[in-house]
N, C-alpha and C positions, 0 to 999 in steps of 0.2 A: 504494499499499499504506500501511495507517495505522500510525503509529508504536506501539510498545508503551505509551508514555505516553498516547497517545490513547485506547488500548483500555482501559486502567486507570481512566482519568478519565472514562469515559462514564457514570458515575453521575449522578443527578439533580442538577443544578447551576443552580437558577433564578438568572436574571439580575435579582438585586435588589441594591441598594446594600450590603447588610451582608455578602452571601455574597461579591461581589467584592471588598469591602474585606478581609475575612479571608483571602481567596486571596492577593491583591497583598501583603498585609503578611506573609505567610507567607515570602517571598522574601528571601534574606540582604540586610540593609543597606537594605531598601526604607523610605521614609518617606511620609507623607501630609501634605497641606495643603489647605486650602480656598483657591481663587484665584478671581479674576474674579466674586467675589459668591457663586456658588452650584455651584462646580465642585470635586468632590474629586479631587486631583491625586495620583498615585503617581509616586514618583520614587526614583532610585537616584543617590546622588552629585550631587544637584540637577538631574538631568536627568529628563525625564518619560518614562514608558512607559505609561501608561494614565490615563484620565480618565473619571470619571462625574459627569454632571450631577445635581446632588442634587433638582432640581425634576422632578416627574413629567412625562415617562414615563422617566426615568432612562436617557437614551442613554449608552453606552459608547463610548469612543474608544480607538484604540491603534495603534501602529506595526506594519507588517508589511513583508515583503521585497516588492519591486518586482512580481515575478510573481504573488505572492498578492494584492497590491493590485487588480491587474486581474481576478483570479478572483473575489475578494471583492464588489467592486463592481458585478459583473454579476448578483450575487444580489440577490432581492427583500429589502428591508428593511436593505441595507447601502449606505451612500453614501460617497464621498470626504469625509473630516472637513473642515468649514469651517476656513478659514485654514491647514490643516495637511496638505492632500492632497499639495502638491508634495514634502512629506517622507514621503509613502507611508503617511499614516495614514488609518484608516477609522472611519466611525461607524456602529454598530450601533443602527438605529433602532426595530426591532421584537424583542422578546424570543424569538421562535421563528425568528429568522433563522439561528440556528446551534445545533447540538447542544450539549449540555453540555461533553463532552469535547473537541470542536473549539475551543470558545470558550477553555477552560482552556488548551489547547496554544497558541491564538494569543496569548494574554494572556502567557504564559511566553516565548514566542518574541519578543515586544516586549521583555520584560524583559532577554532575553539579548542581543539586537541593541543595544540602548542601552548595557548594560553593555560589551559588546565595543568600542564605538566611544569609551569613556572614555580620556583619556589614560593611559599606561602606569603613570605615577607614581601617579594615582587609583586605578586598578585594584591596584596593590600594597598600597595603604593599607586596601583592602577586604578583604585576605586574613588 
């Protein structure tokens, strides 16, 4: 069953750098930085939750739950993220690999998982 948030977010959400940037930066305390030359990295409290490659074709990587990792990597256009797969990160290689609402829900889940793993002192400072 789809979550309410998924159904609400099923509007057009093209996978381009600016739309992903706007969405990631809408989360409380999210920051962005360019790392490794051409990767736009989104963080909460210095911990990454999403990465967009700035050079075309603009692949997107994010963390997911272990069960979701296996489900997603079975899909065409989604692979284990290089160097980060052991931490259950996937890389979306094709813009049509996920529907708009599902992509937004997955990015939000990544943010929530990373935030939940922050030390309690850091979490308290973010409130």
